[in-house]
C-alpha positions in Angstrom: 86.7 123.7 67.4 84.1 126.5 67.0 84.7 127.6 70.5 88.4 128.1 69.8 88.1 130.3 66.7 89.8 133.2 68.4 92.9 131.1 68.8 95.7 131.4 66.2 96.8 128.0 64.9 100.3 128.0 66.4 98.8 128.7 69.9 96.4 125.9 69.6 99.0 123.5 68.3 101.3 124.4 71.1 98.5 123.7 73.7 97.8 120.3 72.2 101.5 119.4 72.2 101.8 120.5 75.8 99.2 117.9 77.1 100.1 114.2 77.6 98.2 111.5 75.7 96.4 110.4 78.8 94.8 113.8 79.2 92.8 113.6 76.0 91.1 110.3 76.9 90.4 111.5 80.5 88.1 114.4 79.6 85.4 115.2 77.1 85.6 117.8 74.3 83.8 120.6 76.3 86.4 120.1 79.1 89.2 120.2 76.6 88.0 123.6 75.4 87.5 125.0 78.8 90.9 123.8 80.0 92.5 125.3 76.9 91.0 128.6 77.7 92.2 128.4 81.4 95.7 127.4 80.3 95.9 130.4 78.0 94.7 132.7 80.8 97.2 131.2 83.2 100.0 131.7 80.7 99.1 135.4 80.3 98.7 136.2 84.0 101.6 137.1 86.2 100.4 134.8 89.0 101.7 131.4 90.3 98.3 129.9 90.8 94.9 129.9 88.9 91.8 128.5 90.6 88.5 128.1 88.8 85.1 126.8 90.1 82.4 125.4 87.9 79.2 124.3 89.8 77.1 121.7 88.0 73.8 121.3 89.8 72.7 118.5 87.4 75.6 116.3 88.3 75.4 117.4 91.9 79.1 118.4 92.0 81.4 121.4 91.5 84.5 121.1 89.3 87.5 122.8 90.8 90.3 123.3 88.4 93.8 124.4 89.5 96.7 125.4 87.3 100.1 126.0 88.8 103.8 125.0 88.5 104.5 121.4 89.5 106.1 120.8 92.8 106.7 117.6 94.9 103.8 117.0 97.2 101.6 119.6 95.4 98.6 117.3 94.8 98.8 116.2 98.4 98.7 119.8 99.8 95.8 120.8 97.5 93.7 117.7 98.4 94.4 118.2 102.1 93.3 121.9 101.9 90.1 121.0 100.1 89.3 118.5 102.9 90.1 121.0 105.6 87.8 123.5 104.0 84.9 121.1 104.5 84.4 119.8 100.9 84.2 116.2 99.9 86.3 115.0 97.0 84.2 112.6 95.0 86.6 112.5 92.0 89.9 113.9 90.9 92.3 113.9 87.9 95.8 115.2 87.8 97.6 116.0 84.6 101.3 117.0 84.5 101.9 119.0 81.3 105.1 118.9 79.3 106.1 122.4 80.3 106.1 121.6 84.0 102.7 123.0 84.9 100.0 120.8 86.4 96.2 120.8 85.7 94.5 119.4 88.7 90.7 118.8 88.5 88.7 118.0 91.6 85.0 117.1 91.7 83.5 118.4 94.9 80.4 118.0 96.9 79.2 119.7 100.1 78.1 117.8 103.3 74.7 117.2 101.8 76.2 115.5 98.7 75.3 118.5 96.5 77.2 120.8 94.2 79.0 123.7 96.0 77.4 126.9 94.7 77.6 129.2 97.7 80.1 132.0 96.9 81.4 132.2 100.4 82.0 128.5 100.5 84.0 128.6 97.3 86.0 131.6 98.7 86.8 129.6 101.8 88.1 126.7 99.7 90.2 129.1 97.5 91.7 130.7 100.6 92.5 127.4 102.3 94.2 126.1 99.1 96.3 129.3 98.8 97.3 129.1 102.5 98.2 125.5 102.1 100.4 126.1 99.1 102.2 129.0 100.7 102.7 127.1 104.0 100.5 129.6 106.0 98.6 126.7 107.6 99.5 123.2 108.9 97.2 120.6 107.4 97.8 117.7 109.7 96.1 119.0 112.9 93.3 120.4 110.9 92.7 117.1 109.1 92.7 115.3 112.5 90.0 117.6 113.7 87.9 116.9 110.5 88.4 113.2 111.1 87.2 113.4 114.7 84.1 115.3 113.5 83.2 112.4 111.2 80.3 110.3 112.7 81.5 107.3 114.6 79.5 104.9 112.4 81.3 106.1 109.3 84.8 105.9 111.0 84.1 102.3 112.1 82.5 101.1 108.8 84.3 97.8 107.8 85.6 98.2 104.3 88.5 96.0 103.2 91.6 97.8 101.9 93.7 96.6 98.9 96.7 98.0 97.0 97.7 96.7 93.5 100.9 97.6 91.7 101.4 96.7 88.1 104.0 97.4 85.4 102.0 95.7 82.7 99.2 98.3 82.2 101.7 101.0 81.1 105.0 100.7 79.3 106.4 103.8 81.0 104.8 104.0 84.4 104.0 101.8 87.3 100.3 101.8 88.0 99.1 101.7 91.6 95.4 101.1 92.4 94.2 101.7 95.9 90.8 100.5 97.2 89.5 101.1 100.7 87.2 103.1 103.0 86.9 106.8 102.2 87.4 109.4 104.9 88.2 113.1 105.1 91.8 113.7 104.1 92.4 110.2 102.6 93.6 111.5 99.2 96.0 113.9 101.0 97.5 111.0 103.1 97.8 108.7 100.1 99.6 111.2 97.9 101.7 112.5 100.8 102.9 108.9 101.3 103.7 108.5 97.6 105.7 111.8 97.7 107.6 110.5 100.8 108.4 107.3 99.0 110.1 109.4 96.2 107.4 108.6 93.6 106.4 111.1 90.9 102.7 111.1 90.1 102.2 111.7 86.4 98.4 111.2 86.3 95.8 110.1 88.8 92.1 109.2 88.8 90.1 109.3 91.9 86.6 107.8 92.2 84.3 107.5 95.2 81.5 104.9 95.4 79.6 105.6 98.7 82.0 104.7 101.5 84.5 103.1 99.2 87.2 104.9 97.2 89.2 103.6 94.2 92.3 105.7 93.4 94.6 105.0 90.4 98.0 106.6 90.2 100.5 106.4 87.3 103.9 106.9 88.9 107.6 106.8 88.3 110.6 106.7 90.6 113.1 109.6 91.0 115.0 108.4 87.9 111.8 108.5 85.8 111.5 104.7 85.7 109.0 102.0 86.7 109.4 100.4 90.1 110.7 97.0 89.3 112.3 95.9 92.6 110.0 93.5 94.4 111.0 94.6 97.9 110.4 98.2 97.0 107.0 97.3 95.5 106.0 95.6 98.8 107.2 98.7 100.8 104.9 100.9 98.7 102.0 98.5 99.3 102.5 98.3 103.0 102.9 102.1 103.3 99.7 102.8 101.4 97.7 100.1 103.3 98.9 101.7 106.6 97.1 104.9 105.5 93.7 103.2 106.2 94.5 102.2 109.7 96.6 105.1 110.8 93.7 107.5 111.3 94.2 108.5 114.9 90.9 106.9 116.0 
């Protein structure tokens, strides 16, 4: 609260009201303050995109925060661009605000599993994200190249894949949990598949444990409802599982 003393009360109340309930439990207080300041900056700037880097050497990761207007497939294009730029996504959280903007937070590491602190490397990530969002680059061939550059032992590592879909965890969203082998561009492929299936991602949490990834997505269909149809649920599971085998090996 002390860090927000320069805010007038109506502005702070408006910011709080703009964030969904799940946001407040997903980040700590320091992050709330930092994001509030970034949201205010984004609101006052005449630009469609705000990108912020925050290296954390102690945690061996760099926090990449992106604020922009929501758009179908946005999260997929950002995550693909980050992978193309050579960064590893070890965690991510997506928040869709009530005013139609999105606050995407990615936790990145370099190839040595350290925080990204080099200015030129951060500039490369920034440029690639901007190019991806404007359509200046095609992600798919670049991601295939990144996959082929991955050591063969990593590509062939046997990790079972599972997809769970539940309507009991949330009263308003279907919750999809994906477990499987991590590889460059996986998050892009998963979220691209969800967008192709006509699903809207409200919130997402991405966690990486060595070679395994656990991604959780809160989604709705195009009508803003949970996915109740059993056949459609199975189609979603099959499509997401296919992501782990369709890697152009």
